[in-house]
C-alpha positions as CSV (number, residue, x, y, z in Angstrom):
1,M,-21.6,-7.0,152.8
2,T,-23.2,-9.4,150.4
3,E,-26.7,-9.4,149.1
4,T,-28.3,-12.7,147.9
5,M,-31.5,-12.7,145.9
6,I,-33.5,-15.9,145.3
7,I,-36.4,-15.9,142.9
8,A,-38.9,-18.8,143.2
9,E,-41.9,-19.4,141.1
10,A,-44.9,-21.2,142.5
11,E,-48.1,-22.3,140.7
12,A,-51.4,-22.4,142.4
13,E,-53.3,-25.6,142.6
14,A,-55.4,-26.4,139.6
15,E,-59.1,-27.1,139.9
16,V,-59.8,-30.4,138.1
17,A,-63.0,-32.3,138.0
18,V,-62.5,-36.0,137.4
19,A,-65.3,-38.5,136.9
20,V,-65.0,-42.3,137.1
21,E,-67.3,-44.5,135.1
22,A,-67.6,-48.2,134.1
23,V,-66.8,-48.9,130.5
24,E,-67.6,-52.1,128.6
25,V,-64.7,-53.6,126.7
26,D,-64.8,-55.9,123.7
27,D,-64.9,-59.1,125.7
28,G,-67.8,-57.8,127.8
29,Q,-65.8,-57.4,131.1
30,P,-66.3,-54.1,132.9
31,Q,-63.2,-52.0,133.6
32,L,-62.7,-48.8,135.6
33,Q,-61.3,-46.1,133.6
34,K,-60.6,-42.5,134.7
35,Q,-61.9,-40.0,132.2
36,Q,-61.6,-36.3,132.4
37,Q,-65.0,-34.6,131.8
38,H,-64.2,-31.1,132.9
39,Q,-60.9,-29.6,133.4
40,H,-60.4,-26.0,134.2
41,Q,-57.1,-24.8,135.4
42,K,-56.2,-21.4,136.9
43,Q,-52.6,-20.7,137.1
44,H,-51.3,-17.9,139.2
45,Q,-47.7,-17.1,139.1
46,K,-46.1,-15.2,141.9
47,R,-42.6,-14.3,142.6
48,I,-41.2,-14.3,146.1
49,V,-38.1,-12.3,146.5
50,I,-36.0,-13.1,149.5
51,E,-33.3,-10.5,150.1
52,D,-30.5,-11.3,152.5
53,D,-29.1,-8.1,153.9
54,E,-27.1,-8.5,157.2
55,N,-29.2,-11.5,158.3
56,E,-32.5,-9.7,157.7
57,L,-35.0,-11.4,155.5
58,S,-37.9,-9.5,153.9
59,R,-40.6,-10.8,151.6
60,G,-41.2,-9.0,148.3
61,E,-44.5,-8.1,146.8
62,E,-46.5,-10.6,144.7
63,V,-46.5,-10.0,141.0
64,E,-49.9,-11.4,140.2
65,G,-52.7,-13.2,142.1
66,D,-53.4,-14.0,145.8
67,D,-51.6,-16.3,148.2
68,D,-52.5,-20.0,148.0
69,D,-53.4,-19.9,151.7
70,G,-56.1,-17.3,151.2
71,L,-54.5,-14.7,153.4
72,P,-54.4,-11.1,152.4
73,D,-51.2,-9.8,150.7
74,N,-50.1,-7.9,153.8
75,M,-50.5,-11.0,156.1
76,N,-48.1,-13.9,156.5
77,S,-48.7,-17.5,157.6
78,S,-48.4,-16.6,161.3
79,G,-51.1,-14.0,161.1
80,K,-48.8,-11.1,161.6
81,S,-48.9,-8.1,159.3
82,T,-45.9,-7.6,157.1
83,K,-46.7,-4.0,156.8
84,N,-46.1,-3.4,160.5
85,N,-42.9,-5.3,160.3
86,D,-41.6,-3.1,157.5
87,N,-42.6,0.0,159.5
88,S,-40.7,-1.2,162.6
89,K,-37.6,-2.0,160.5
90,N,-37.7,1.5,159.0
91,K,-38.1,3.0,162.5
92,N,-35.1,1.0,163.8
93,N,-33.0,2.1,160.8
94,K,-33.7,5.8,161.6
95,N,-32.9,5.5,165.3
96,C,-29.2,4.6,164.9
97,V,-26.0,6.2,166.1
98,R,-22.8,6.2,164.0
99,F,-19.3,7.4,164.9
100,G,-16.9,8.9,162.4
101,T,-13.7,9.9,164.3
102,V,-12.0,9.5,167.6
103,T,-10.1,12.3,169.3
104,V,-7.3,11.4,171.7
105,R,-6.6,13.8,174.5
106,N,-3.8,13.9,177.1
107,Y,-4.8,15.2,180.5
108,G,-2.3,16.2,183.2
109,M,-2.5,15.4,186.9
110,T,-3.0,17.9,189.6
111,L,-4.0,18.3,193.3
112,G,-7.5,17.0,193.8
113,T,-10.3,17.8,196.4
114,N,-11.6,14.3,196.9
115,P,-12.6,14.0,200.6
116,A,-12.4,10.2,200.5
117,T,-8.6,10.3,200.6
118,S,-7.7,9.4,204.2
119,I,-3.9,10.1,204.1
120,G,-2.1,12.7,202.0
121,S,-3.4,14.7,199.1
122,P,-5.6,13.3,196.4
123,V,-4.7,13.2,192.7
124,C,-7.1,14.2,189.9
125,L,-7.1,15.2,186.2
126,E,-6.7,18.8,185.1
127,W,-9.4,20.6,183.2
128,D,-6.9,21.6,180.5
129,Y,-5.8,19.0,178.0
130,E,-3.5,18.4,175.1
131,Q,-5.2,17.2,172.0
132,L,-3.0,14.6,170.4
133,Q,-4.7,13.4,167.2
134,T,-8.0,12.7,165.5
135,I,-8.3,9.4,163.7
136,L,-11.1,7.5,162.0
137,I,-13.1,5.1,164.1
138,D,-12.2,2.1,161.9
139,D,-8.5,2.8,162.2
140,Y,-8.8,3.2,166.0
141,E,-10.7,-0.1,166.4
142,T,-8.1,-1.9,164.2
143,T,-5.2,-0.5,166.3
144,K,-7.0,-1.3,169.6
145,N,-7.8,-4.9,168.5
146,F,-4.2,-5.4,167.4
147,G,-3.0,-4.1,170.8
148,R,-5.3,-6.6,172.5
149,I,-3.9,-9.5,170.3
150,V,-0.3,-8.5,171.2
151,Q,-1.2,-8.3,174.9
152,I,-2.8,-11.7,174.9
153,Q,0.2,-13.2,173.1
154,N,2.5,-11.6,175.7
155,L,0.4,-13.0,178.5
156,K,0.6,-16.5,177.1
157,T,4.3,-16.4,176.5
158,G,5.0,-14.9,179.9
159,K,6.6,-11.7,178.6
160,V,3.9,-9.6,180.4
161,K,2.0,-10.6,183.5
162,N,-1.6,-9.7,184.0
163,R,-1.9,-6.8,186.5
164,S,-4.0,-7.3,189.6
165,P,-6.5,-4.7,190.8
166,R,-4.2,-3.9,193.7
167,E,-1.5,-2.6,191.3
168,F,-3.9,0.2,190.2
169,Y,-4.2,1.5,193.7
170,L,-2.2,4.7,194.3
171,N,-1.0,4.8,197.9
172,Y,0.3,7.9,199.7
173,Y,3.9,7.6,198.3
174,K,2.8,7.1,194.7
175,R,0.4,10.0,194.8
176,R,3.0,12.3,196.4
177,G,5.6,11.3,193.8
178,I,3.2,12.1,190.9
179,L,2.4,15.5,192.4
180,E,6.0,16.4,193.1
181,R,7.0,15.6,189.5
182,A,4.1,17.9,188.5
183,G,5.8,20.7,190.4
184,F,3.8,20.8,193.7
185,T,5.6,21.5,197.0
186,D,5.0,20.6,200.7
187,K,3.2,23.9,201.2
188,D,0.7,23.0,198.5
189,F,0.1,19.6,200.0
190,T,-0.5,21.1,203.5
191,S,-2.9,23.8,202.2
192,M,-5.0,21.3,200.2
193,E,-5.2,18.8,203.0
194,R,-6.4,21.6,205.4
195,Q,-8.9,22.8,202.8
196,I,-10.4,19.3,202.4
197,K,-10.6,18.6,206.1
198,Y,-12.0,21.9,207.5
199,E,-13.5,23.9,204.6
200,P,-16.7,22.9,202.8
201,I,-16.3,21.9,199.2
202,T,-18.1,24.0,196.7
203,T,-18.9,23.0,193.1
């Protein structure tokens, strides 16, 4: 994050009264000559501080004097109050969410009670889980982005083919194989299928 500060000095316009008169020269020919009769200058120096912080620009306060455009100090050229803008920025800064760590959990698969399954027993995640590790959010994002880069490179080179949505579908045989490897038997399948079909599901 870089912060850039630019300081510019501007001078207000000077009030000058200039009179023009005809003056006789030695040869008698009239000639116009500008002559200052009254000159009174008011110089106002102001400093405008422009602070660049994450693409957000904010105007600093004036050191001395009013704006040349005659607007109040808390008004900009568009007529909007800079005070309200500062309040809204402070409010947005307060209402923010930040994440520190990411916890990775490993859930097992078990018999489910989803009535939408037409054939066989459904599969769902267990309530119990195995907590693998807790890492910082920055490390997690770096690892995830690196994995995406490797996946894109493998897709381009043909090492790995992009999976279609149909490959994520678990048919009867895939679900049954998962449940059998988890230790369930035919008796468990029959009991759960009967419960889904005839008994009301309570939550």
